[in-house]
N, C-alpha and C positions, 0 to 999 in steps of 0.2 A: 414654628407654626406658619404655614403658607397663607397668603392673603385670601386664597379661595376657599379655605376650610369652612369659613362661616357660611358660604353659599351652598355647601354640601353637608351641612350638619345632619347627622342621623342617617346618611345614606349616600349612594353614588349619584343620585339625580338631584339637580338643583337649578335655580335660576341665576343667570350670570349676566352682568352688563356687557353688551356687545363691544363696547370700546376697550374692555380689558382682555378680549380674546385675540390670539395671535394666529396668523396663517402658518400652516405646516410647511417649512422649507424643504422637507423631504417628501413632499406630496408625490405619490406614484405617477401622477399626471406629468410630472416634470421628467422628461426623457432628454437625452443629449440633443435631440433635434427639436424639442419643443419645451422651452422653459422661459420663465420671466427674465427680463434683462437684469434684475437685481432682486434683493429680498425685501425692498421697500413696499409698503402697502399699495402705493399707486402702480408700481410695476406689476405686482401680482394681479391686481384688479384688471389692468390693461390686458394682461395675458389671458385671464379668465374670460374677459369680454371677447377676445379674439378667437378663443379655442373652445369655449364651453357654453355658448349661447347665454351669456350673462344678461344681456339686454332683455331677453324674453322673460327671465325670472324677475328682473327689476320691474318691468311693466306689470307683471302679475301681482307682485307684492304691493306696488303702488296703487293698484286698483282695488284689491280686496283686503289689504293688511297682511301681516305675517301670520300664517296659520301654524301655530306651534304644536304640531302633532308629533313629528319625529325629532327626538333630541339630537343635538350635535354631539359627537363623541370627542371628548377632550382628554388630554393627559398633561401632567405637570412636567415641564422641562426647566430646571433651574427656577427662576422667578416668574416664568411665563406659563400661562395656561394655553396650550396649543390645540387647535382644532384638527383632529386626525380625519374626521369624516364630517363634511358639511362646509368645506372651504368656499364652494360656489355660493351657498346661502349666506355665508359670512361676508363675502365680497358684496353681494347685493345689499345687505343690511348696512354695511359701512358706508357705501356711497349714498344711500338714501338718507342716512343720518348726517352726512357731511358733504354739502355741495362743493366745498373747497377740495376735498379728496376726489370727488367725481370729476371736477375740472382738471385736476392734475393727472388723472388717469384717462382723460379724453372720453369719458363716459357720460352720455346724456341721461339725465334723471328728470322725471316730471315733478310738478308741484304736488305736495302731499296734503291731504285733508287732515285736520287735527286728530280725528278718530283713528286714522291709519298710522300716523306718527306714534300714537300712544302704544301701538302693538310692537314697536321696533326696539325699544330701549334695552329690554332684557329678553333672553331666550332660554329655553330649557336645554340643559346639557347633561350628558351622562359621562362621568369621569371614570376612566379605567386606571388601574394601578401602574400598568406598563403597556407599551405598544403591542406586545405580543397578544395581550388579552383582546385586542380589537381586530386582530388579523382576520379571523373567520368571518365576522360580520361584514367588514369592509370588502373582503375578498368576494364573498357571495354576491354582494350588491353590484360590484364593478367588473368581476371576471365573467360571471355567467348569469347575472341578474339584469334588472331593468335599466341600469345606468352604466352600461359597459364602457370601459376605456378602450383605446385602440390596442392592437395586438402587442405592440412593443411595451406599452405601459403595463399590460397584464403580465407579460413575460418577466419584466424586471421586478414586479411585485411578488410573483410566485417564486422567483429565484432567491429573493431576499428572505422570504418566508422559509424556503427550504434550507437555506444556509443557516438560519437561526436554529434549525433543528439538529444540526450536525453534532453538537456536543451534549445532547440530551439523553444519550444512551438508549435504554430500552423504551423510554417515553417519547422518543423522537418520532415525528410524523414522516412518513414517506411521501413522495409526490403522488402516489396512488391514493393515500389517505387524504391529502390536501384536495386532490381532484374530486374525490367523493364528497367532501364537505362543501365543495363549490358547486356541486351538481353537474360536473363535467362528465358526460358519458360518451364523448366522441374522441378521446385522446388529444383534445386540443391543447390542454396544458402541457402534456408530454412533448408535443411537437414544438411549441413555442419556447418552452424552457430549454430543450435540447439546442435549439438554434441560438438562444440567448447565451448559453455556455460557450458555444463555438465563437460567437461574436466577442464575448468577454475575454476569451483566451487570446484572440487576435489583438485586442486592445492592450492586454497586459504585455504582450510581446512586441508591441508597437508595429504590428503588421498592418493595422488599419485603425482609423478613428471615425466614428460616426460623424463627428463635426467636419471631417475632411471630405465627405461625400460630394459628388459633383452636382447633384440635383438639390432643389430646395427641400423637397419632402424625402423622408427616409422610408423607403418601401421595404419594411422588415419582412413583409409577406413573401418577397422574392426569396429570401434565405430560408425561412422555415418551410416553404413549399418545395424548394429545391432539394432540401434534405430528406424529403419523403421518397425521392427517386434513387434507384440503385446507381445510376450513372454518376450522379453528383457525389454520393457517399463513397463510391470506389475512387473517385478523383481525390478525395480527402483521406482515403484509407480508413473509412469508418465502417465498422461491421454492421450487420443488420440490427436495427433498433430492438432493444430488449425492454419492453414496456413493463416487465415484472420488477425491474430494478430502477433506482434513481438514475437519471442520465449523468454521465461523468462530467466533472467540472473542467477537465482538460482533455477533450475528446480527440483532438487531432495529434497524431504522433509526430515526432521531430522530423522524420523523413518526408512528411507531407505538408510542412508548414509553408513552404514556398508556394505550393498549390493553393493553400488557403489564402495567402496574400493575393495571388492572381485571381482566384474566384471572386473575392470580395470586390476587386476592381472591375471585373466583368459585370458584377451585379450593380455596383453603386458608383463606380468611377472614383476619381481622386481630384479634388479641387486644387490642391497644392502642386500636383504633378501634371495638371492640365489634361487628365484622362477622362474622356466621356464613358459612361457605362455602355457595355455592349448590349445589355438587356434594357431596352427602352420601355417596353411594356411587358407585363407578366404573360399576357396572351397576345401573340404567339411566341415571343422571344424566348421565354423560359423553356418551352418545349423544344424549340429549335436548338438551343444550347445543349439540352439534354441529349438530343440526337447526335450532335457534334461530339460530345464527350464519349458517346458509345461507339464512335467510328474512329479507329486508330489514325488513318490518314487525315481525316477532318480535324481531329483533336490536335494533331501536329501543326496544321495550318493555323488553327486558332491560337495555339501557344506562340507561334512565330509572329502573327499579325494582330491578334486581338480584335479581329473583324469578323462578325458573325456571318454576314452574307457569303463571302467567298468560302468560308469553312463549311457552311451548310451546303453549298453547291457540291462539295466533295462527297456528300452522303447520297446524292441523287445519281442513280445509274444512267447510262447513256440512253437507253430506251425511254426512261422517265423524263429526261431532259428534252428529248425530241418531242414527246407527246405534249409536255407543258409548253414548249416554245410554239408549237403549232396551234394549240388551243388559245394561247395568249395573242398570237398573230390574228387568228380568226376574230377574236373579240375586238381587237383594235380596228380591223378592217370594217366590221359591222358599224362601229361608231363613225368611221370616216364616210361610209356609204350614206349614213343618216344625215351627214352634214354637207352633202353634195350641193345643196342649194346655196351654201355659203362659200363654195369653192371659187377661187380666182384663177383663170388661165395663167400658167406660169411654166416657163421652159424647164426649170429645175424640177418642179413637181411632176411634169409630164415624164421626164426621164426617170424620176423615182417610181412613178406608177408602172412604167415599162419594166424597170428592174424587178419590181414586185411580181409582175406578171410572169416574167421569165423564171424567177425562182419558184413561183407557185407551180408552173408547168413542169419544172425539173423535179420538184417534190412528188407531184402526181405521177409522173412517168416512172420514177423510182419505186413508188409504192405499188404501182400496177405490175412492175416487173419482179417484185419480191414474192417468192412463193409463200402461200399461207403456211402457218405452222403445221407440221406433220401430225395427223391424228393418230393416236395410239390404237393399234388394231385390237378389235374385241376378241379375236381368236387367240388362244394361247400359242406361244412360240413353239416351233417344231423342236422336238428333243434331238440333241446331237447324238452321235454314236457313243455307246457306253464304252468304258475302259476294257470290257471283256471282248468287244468286237474287234 
């Protein structure tokens, strides 16, 4: 008999002392780029304070007391009663009850009135028999509900749920079923799960590790957005997405694995190899790389140099380059003209201005001498002699 059975006598809902509840060390919030330094309570609370606005919840509870409306969802793991849903609330309650723990976690807590403290010692919890029983409720709340996780946490949670279904035969839920239960009507789950499987394949094959990214934050949206474009999918040898079936768990074929390694470095860089990501921001860099991948010569330059700017130049035609250069020069000269009151007479600047004038005159002369594009005649062409003539 488990120690908690007495608290749930006669049902799945009961009142449990806060001090006996444990944080979930498999919390979907914990992604490779965002997780506590350890499993200790202080480390978890410090993490929640940094990533989940714990301070705001602490202030609310300290002001009004704990409003015990929504039960924590718990499950038994060995001798522990683990909170599957409500870890943020649990963190706030633990530091309010223990100033020592709050200090260890570097969390500021206010003084509590006696009537407030009386609401904290025990909370209502709903105990599930296994974690699968809680999937749907937790998923709805955090995937498409009022307290959404970031896209990477959502993707990992959905892939874990989908993987659990693999051996359930006819009773298995498809990703379409899961998305319907989550209220996802925009194919969001399909896109992020597909990208998560691509990433997991790369990690299994040691082609990339999220922990080795070059930037502080992991911009998972770069990957799942990229995989919606034909140019990126063709680079990885991926067919058109089939949303009527579950996404494959090893989507990239062996012949394209090197391209997968390269693409992930373009998107996220590599700290261990000293490689900065080519995609600095999703807009406009992701669209620029898409354009490069769709242009054979530009793609070759990108593969050789891993530099986006020179590769992108290859996608621009000669006429476009001229137009852009002239427009940019005009914009720069307008700025310079507006700053004339701050100009200082300088021989080098006078020579530069004279050179600009000569080049501008040369451009104007050439533009005036180039005939305008021939207009297509409105009259039909004269018919040539027929073969019989």
